[in-house]
N, C-alpha and C positions, 0 to 999 in steps of 0.2 A: 504494500500500500504506500510505501514511502521510497520511491525509486531514487537511485543516484545518491547525491550528497544531502538529500532532504531529510534523512533519517538519522539525526544526530544522536538519538538515544538508542538506536538499534532496535526499535519496536518491531520492525518488519521481520526481524530474525529472532524474536523472543528474547531480546537482551543479549544474545550471543554475538560476539564480534565477528562480522562477516569477513571472509578472506584474510583472517589474521588480524583484523582491526579495522575500524571505520576509516575509510579513505586511505587504507594502507597500501602503499605502492601504486596508487591510482585505481585500485579495485573498488567497485561499488556493488551494493546489493541491488538486484533488479528482479522484476517479475520473471524474466526469461531464465535467470540462473537458478531460480528456486523450483522450477518444474510445476508451477501452479497451472490449473486448468485455464485455458484461454477464456477471457471475458468473465471470469468468476472472481469477483471482488467482494470481500466481506470485511467487516470491521466490528470491533467490540469495544465498548467503553466501560470503565469501572472507576471507582473512587473509594478512598478509604485507606486504612481501616479507621473506623470511628467507634468511640465508646459512648453509648447513650445511657443516661440515667433516666428514671421515670419522669416523664413530662418534658424531656429535652427535645428540641427541634433543630434540625440542621437543613438548610436549603442549599441545594446543589444545582447549578446550571451547567448543562452539557450542550455543546454545539458540535454537531457533526457536519463539517463544512465540505462541500464538494464543488469543484470547478473544472470546466473544460473549455479551452480555447479552440473553437472549431476551425479557425482560420490559420492558426500558427502551428508550431512544432509541438511535440509532446512536452518539451521543456517550457514552452510558453504557458501550458496548462498549469504547471507547477508554480510559475510566477503569478498567474492569476489566482491560484489557490492561496498563495501567501498574501496577496492583496486582500482577498475576502477574509482571511483569518485576522489580519490587522484591523480591518473595518469592524468585524464583529467584536474583537477584543476591546477596541475603543468604545463601542456602544455599551458593552457590559460594564466596563470600568466607570462609565458616566451614567449609570442607572437608566439607560434607555429601555423603554417598555416596548419590546418587539410585538407583543400580542394584544395591544390595546384595542384592535379592531376585530378580533376574533370573537364570534358569538356561537359557542358550541353548547347546545343543550344536552347535557348528560344527566339522566335521571338515575337515582339510586336503585338498589335491588328491591326496595319495597313495592315497586310497581310491577315487578316480574317475579313469578314463583316457578321454581323448577322442582319436579319430583318424579320418581324418587331420586335422591341425591345422597350418596353415590348411586349410579345407574349401571345396569348391565346391558340392556338392549333397547328399550323403549323409553324415551325421555318425554315427559309432558311439560310443556311451557305454557304458563298461564299469565296473561296480561291483566291489569286491573280494568282495562277498557277494550272495546272492539276497535280494530283499525281497518280502514277502508282500502288503504293502498300502502302496505308496509312490506318490509323485507327483513330477512334474518340471515345471519352468517355465524358460523362456528369456527373458531380459531384454535389451533393447538398452541403449545407453549412456545413454539418457534415463530408464532405470528402468521402461520400459513392458514389460509382459508380452506377448511376441509369439507364443509357442507354449507350450502347457501340456498335460498329460495325466496318465494314471495308469500305474503299474507294478504288475504282478501276477505274483509268482513269478519274476521275471526278474532277471538280473544284467547283461544286455546289451540295449541298446536301439539301434535304427537309426532315425534321424530324417531325413526329407526336409526340408531347409532351403533348397531351391532358390528359394523365393519370398522369402526374406529379402534385404534389401539388403546390399551389401558393408559390412563394418565389424566392430567388436568386440562380442562378446556374452558374457553370463554365464549359465551353466546352474546351477540349484539343484535338487538332488534331496533329497527328504525320504523316508526309509525307514520312517517310523512312529515313529522314536526320534531320529535324528540328521539334521542337514542337511549336505549335501556341496555344495561350490561349486567351479566351475572356469570358466576363460575359454577362448574360442575365437574365431578370426577367420574370417569368411565372405569368400571371395574372389569 
């Protein structure tokens, strides 16, 4: 994820010095030298460790910045990424509110009931009201949409989840106005 000399902390090589050391004898880590699958780019963010006492709160802002210069060289994309990172860092350091215009209605689980939970094969989803033009989607813990469909004039839905692997899932229902989210476990 950090080609050439842009990986000063050696994150792209799990902290291991590439080729005997960062920028050692002109060698750099690249996607080509690692044998990664073509066009498969993944990233992971983490923070900590933190020690929390009861009632403690810690706010963390993460920014996953992406940039691509479609008209330049691959290195001009890195330069553009550095510009974007500098811009975002400046905004965060000056308490800029990036999300002041977002209006996302997310309702709590009280408006949606799932049973049985944990579930083996048939999951019943019950909304507190009927929806005329809604959709639902079930996501696994990797964020992949594994089942989706439409709701029409219903407040109860019975889903066959027999083909899902065991684990934790998130169901999101959009009723045309609000989003409802709940968790369930497939046994």
